[in-house]
N, C-alpha and C positions, 0 to 999 in steps of 0.2 A: 596463573593466568597465561594464556597463549599470546604469541604475536600474530597479528592479522596477516593471513595469506589469501590474496584474491583467488588463486586456484582452488584452495581448499574450501573457501566460502562458495564459489561458484558451483563446485562439485555437489555441495550440500543443498543448493536451491534450484539449480536448473531442472526444468521439467514442468509438469502440469500439476496444479494443485486444485483440489475441489472441496467445497464445504458450504457451510451456512453461516449467517450472520444476523445481527440485529441492528436496526437504525433507530436512533432517538434524537430528538432536538425539540426545544420548547415551541417552535413555530410550525411543526408538522406532526402528523399522527405517526406513532411508532409503527415499524414495519419489520418483517422478517424477509431475508433474501437468500438466494442460492448463488454461489460464486465459482467462477473458473478463473484461475490466475496461471499464466504461463510465463516462465523465465527462460530466456535464451541468452547464451554467452557468445560474445564476438570471439572468434578463434584467434585473433591476432592482437587485440587490444583488451584492456582491463575495463570492459564495458558490458553491462547486461541490459538487454531489452526486455521489457515486460508488457504484457497485455492483460488487463483486468475486465471481466464482463460480470455483470450481475443481473439477476432476474428476481422480481418480486415473487414471493411464494404465493401459490394460489390460495384463495380463501373461498368460502361458500358463495361469495358474490362476484368473484372474478377468477379468470384463468391466469396462469403464470404469464408474465409479460416482461419484456426487457426493461431494465431500470437504469443501469450505468455502464458506461464503456469508456475506459481510458487506456492510453498507451504511453510508454515513457521509457527513459534511459536512466540507469544508474551508473555513474562513472566513478572509477577508482584510479583514474589515470594521474591526477594531480594529488600527490601525497599530502600537500598542505591543506586541501579541502575536497573531500568527496562530496558528491551531490547527486540529486535526482531532479530530472525535468520531465514533465508530463503535460499531456493535453487530453481534455475531456470531450465527449461528444457534443457538449453544449458550447464548446469554444473556449471554455476556461483553460488557462495555462498556468502552471505552477512551477516555480524554482525552489527547491528545498535543499538545505544543507544537511548533510549526514553529520550531525554534531557529536555523535557518540556511538561506539561499538563496544559491547561487552561480549565476551566469549569464553568458552571453555571447549573441551574436546568435541562434543556434538551439539553445542549450543551457541547461537548468535542472537544478540539483541541489538537492533538498530534503532536509532532515534533520529528521525528527520524533522526539521523545523523550517517553515516557510521563510523565504527571503523575499519572494516576489510572487504576486498573484495578479494576473491580468485577464481582461474580458469577462469579468464578473464583479459588478459593483457592490453586491451584497457581501461578499466574503473578504474578510480582512486578514485572517491568519489560519494556518493549519499546522498540525503536528501528527505524525505517524510513529507509532511504536510497533515494530515487527519483532516477534520472538519465534525463532526457528529452533526446534528441539526434536531430534530423532524422527524426522519425517512428518512433523506437525508444525504448522504456522498458526500462531495466535496473534492477532493484531488488533490495535485500537487506533482510531482516527479521531482527532479532536479538531474542532474548528471554531472560529469566532467570526461573527458578522457585525454589521453596524448596529444591529438591535439586540444581539445576544453576545455576552462575553464568551471567551474561549472555553469550550467544554466538550465532553465526549459526544460524538456523533455516530460512530460505527464501531462495532466489535464483531469479530469473526473468528472462526476456527476452521482451518483448512488442512486436508491430508494430502501428502504427495503421492501421486500415482506412480506405481513402479512398472 
C-alpha cells in the first residue's frame, strides 16, 4: 500500500474526462447521460477545482439537452479531514467528508460522504465513490431523500483525454 501524495494524485486526475452514465431512482424514470468532468489543480495549494456537466442522451422523442451542472473544490490542505464542497445549478450545496482513500501505483478510490446539504429540502444524504484507474474513472453516487432511503442514483464511466 502507498502513502497518499497530493501531487501524485493530482497528476493522475487533472484534465478533462468524458464518458457516459446511467441514472436510476424510484421516484424518476431511468435515464442515460453524457458527461464532461474537468479537474484543475491550484498551483500553490493542495486544492482541486472541478466542474461537472451532463446532458441527457437523445432519444427518438427528444434531442440532447443539458441535465446537470455542478462545480466544487476538493481540499487536501487539512491533514485531519480532507473534504469536497460543491454547488449545483439548482442552488443545492453539499459539504462532503473524504472519509477513505484506497490506493496503489495507478489506482485511487475515494469515498465521500455528506456532512451537510442545504437549499434542497428533498435530499437528506449523499455518498460518492470514485475509482481512478489508468486513465479511467468509474463512479457511483448514492443519495437518500425524505421519501427514499439511501441508494444508488448515478453510475458512470469516464475516460481521461490526453
